[in-house]
N, C-alpha and C positions, 0 to 999 in steps of 0.2 A: 270979446264975449265968449263964454265957455260953450263948447259944442259937445255936450255930454253924449249925445247919440253917436257922433263920429268917433269919440274916444272909446266908447263901448264896442262899436263894431270893429275898430282897429285892434283892440285888445283880443277880441275873439278870432279875428283873422290870424293873429300872430301865433295862436296855439295849434293851428292846423297846418300840417305839411302837405305839399302837393301830392306826394305819393300816397298819402292817407286817403285821398279822394280820387285816385286813379289818374292823376295828371303827371306828366313828365316835368321834372325840374330843369329849367333851362335859363341860361344867363346868370349874371351876378345879381344876387338879391341883397338890397341894402337893408331890408328889415326881414325878420323871421316870418314864416307862415305864408299864407296865400296873398297874392296880389289882388288889387281891386278888380282888375280885368278877369281874373280867374273866378272870383266870387260871382261877378256878373254873368259869366259864361255858364257856370254851374246852376245859377238861379234862374236862368232863362230871361234875363233882362239886358237892356243895352248898358254898355259901360258908362255912358253919360248919365243914364238914369241912376245907376248905383252910386256914382260919384256924387250926384246931387243929394242922394239919401245920406251919405256919409258927411256931407257938408251941412246937414240939418235943413235941407230945402225940399224935403219930401213929405210935407204935411198932408198931401192928398194920396199918399201911398195906400194901396189896397191891402186887404187881408191876405190875398193870394201871394203878393210879392213878399210881404213880411214873413209869411209861412215858408216860402221858398228860401229866403235868406236864412231863416232860423234853421232850416234843414241842412243847408250847405255848411253853416257854421257850427252845426251839431249842438245847438242850444238845448238845455233841458227846459222843463216846463216853467220854472221860475224865471230863467233867463229870457224865455220867449215872451212871457208876460211883461218883463221889464223892457224888452225891445218895443213892444206895442205902446207902453206908457211913454217912452222917450220919443218915439216916432210920431205919435198922435196924442199929445197932451190934451187934457180936457179943456173945452172952451170955458170962459168965465161962468156961463150960465149952467155948465154941467158939473162944476166943482162942488165938493161937499162944503157945507157951511163951516166957516172958521169957528174954532172954539170961542166961548165967551171971553171977555176981556181978562178975567182972572185965570183962564186956563180951563182944561178939561175937568169935568166933574164926574164923580163916581156915584151912581144912584144908590139910594139907601138899601135897596134889596141886595145889591152886590156886596155892600159892606156887611150886612147881616150874614150873607153866605160865607164871606171870609172869616167872620168871627166864629161861625159854627164849625169851621174846618180846624178843629183844635189839634189834630194829629198830623196835619199836612201844612208845611210851609207854603204859603200862597200869596200872590200879589197881583196887582193890576198894572199892566204896562200900557202906556199911552203913546201919543205921537212923539216922535223924536227920541223914543226910548226913555221918556220920563216915567218914573215910578209914581203912580197916582195914589195907591193905597196898598196896605199889606196887613197881614194878621200878626199876632204876637209871636208865633213860632217862626215865621219868616224873619221877623226882626231879630229873634234870638239867634237864628242861623246865619243871617247875612248882615244884620246891623243897619237896616235902612234908616232908622231914626237918627243914627249918629253921623250919617253922611253929610259932608259939606254941601253937596248938591245932589239931589235925588234924580239922577239921570245915569242910566247904565253906561252909555258911551263916555260921558265925562268921568265917571268913577273909574272905569276901566283904564283910561289913558292918563288921567291927571291926578288921581288920588294915589299917593305913594304906597298906601296900604294894599292896593289891589294886587300887586305882584306877590305879596305874602299870602293874601286871601286865596288866590287862584294858583296852585302849583303848576297847572297847565296854562299859564297866562297867554302864551302865544296863540294857542287854539281859541281861547276865549276872545282875544283881541280880534282875530280874523273873523270869527263868527259875528261879533258885534258890528264890525265895519260892513260886512256883507249885508246884514239886515238894515243898517242905517242907509246904505246905498239904495236898497229896495224902497225904503220909505221916501227917500229923496226923489226917486223916479215917479212915485205916485203923487207927490206934492211938490212939483218943481218951483212953485212960486211962494214957498213958505219962508218968510224972512227970518224967523227964529231958528229954523233948521239951517239956513245958510249961515247964520251967525255962529251956531254951534260947530258946524263943519269948519268954518274959518278959524275959530279959536283953537280947535283941536289940531288943525293943520299947522298953525303957527307954533303951538307949544309942544307938539309931539311928533318927532321924526317917524316913529313907528306908525302912527295913524296916517301920516302923509304918504308913506310908502304903500300901505294897505289900501288907502283910498284910491291911489293911482292905478291899482290892479283891476278896478271895476268888477270885483266879484259881487254877486248878489245871492242871497240865501234867505228863504223864509224861515221864521222862527217857529217850528212846529213841535219837534221833540228832540231829545238828545240826552247827553250825560254831562255832568259837571262835577269837578272835584273841588271841594272847599276845605281849606285848612282853618279850623276854628280854634281860637286861642285857648278855650277851656276844655273842649272834649276831643280835640285832634281832628283828623281828616274825616270828612263826610263825603262818601261817594253817592251822589244823587242822580237820579234820572229826572227829567222834566218833561211835562206835557203842556201844550199850549192850546187853549180853547178860545176861538174867536167868538165874540159876543154879538149875536144878531142885531141887537138894538143899537150897537155902536161899533161899526167895523174898525174904528181907530182905537179900540180898547181890547186888550187881550188878558185873559185870566191864565196865569201860569202857576202850576203846582209842582212841587218837588216830591219825588217818591224815593223809597229805599227798598232794597231786597229784604224780604221777610227773614228774620233770624240772623241777619248780617251784623257785623260790627257797627256799620253805619246806622242800622236800625236801632241798636242799643244806645248809641250816642245821641241819636235824634230823640229817643224816648227820654233820655236824661235831660236834654235841653227842654223838652216839652214840660217835664215836671218842674224845672226851675222857672220856666215861663209862667206856668199856672200858679206857682207860689207867688210870683211877683204880681200877677193880676189879682190874686186874693188879697194881697197887701194893699193894692190900689183900691179894691172894693171896700176895705176896712178904713179907708181914709188916708193911707200913706201917700197916695198919689192921685192926681186928677186925670191921668192919661187914660185914654180908651184902649181897648184891646185891638181895635182896628184903627190904623192911623193913616194919615195922608190928607189930601185935599177933600174938603167937605162939599 
């Protein structure tokens, strides 16, 4: 049985050297970083207690102990949250309701909001990094409607076109896995997520390596470089807005610097996208300007 908590703690011990926390390094070290005994000493708990925590047997661990361990291991805010989720997974009666049988649904008001964002590529990201809906400009920039599987992690590692789409593919891949790890910590009993991780682990050596690093990262804001087949490279910023009505859905919008080459290229894409939509309105196509699951 996988002990994700223990693997996470060991990965964080390995990145801290004794001298970094004021300890003398003594004896031969079979593994890099701090020993379990040293973490226990610095956190102010017994060695046996910390060992039980790494073994996944610390379900009743207190906030104070987790805070002390996080301090010793120099965890950032997101890693600290992840540690809490792994150490004390929610009881069945505390878990969020599972999505309907057909998957997550995007409410009509959000779809209208996406449609009105004509100058901003925007989409809704759901559980397991599924892309639930997107507007016309996001489709023109990223091509969501053409994807074999509308899942960011699957597309990044198993769609051959992703390496051409993302010139900085290694950075995109690491960020993707770090967010998927965070989602897995929040939903440890999700069979669909387990199946996705299993498929990616079997089919992608790069995913397997990154998953074993136990990095976690919230998807809040950042930059992404996209190589578009028609207009060339788009240097985009992205901002992520959590939706209060559904914490498992995120609204993500791309931005460009005013007056930049990317702004001009995005404007060109927007004009093409608008022309296609006008053609659809005239009866050339039955597709809507906001697509995804209804």
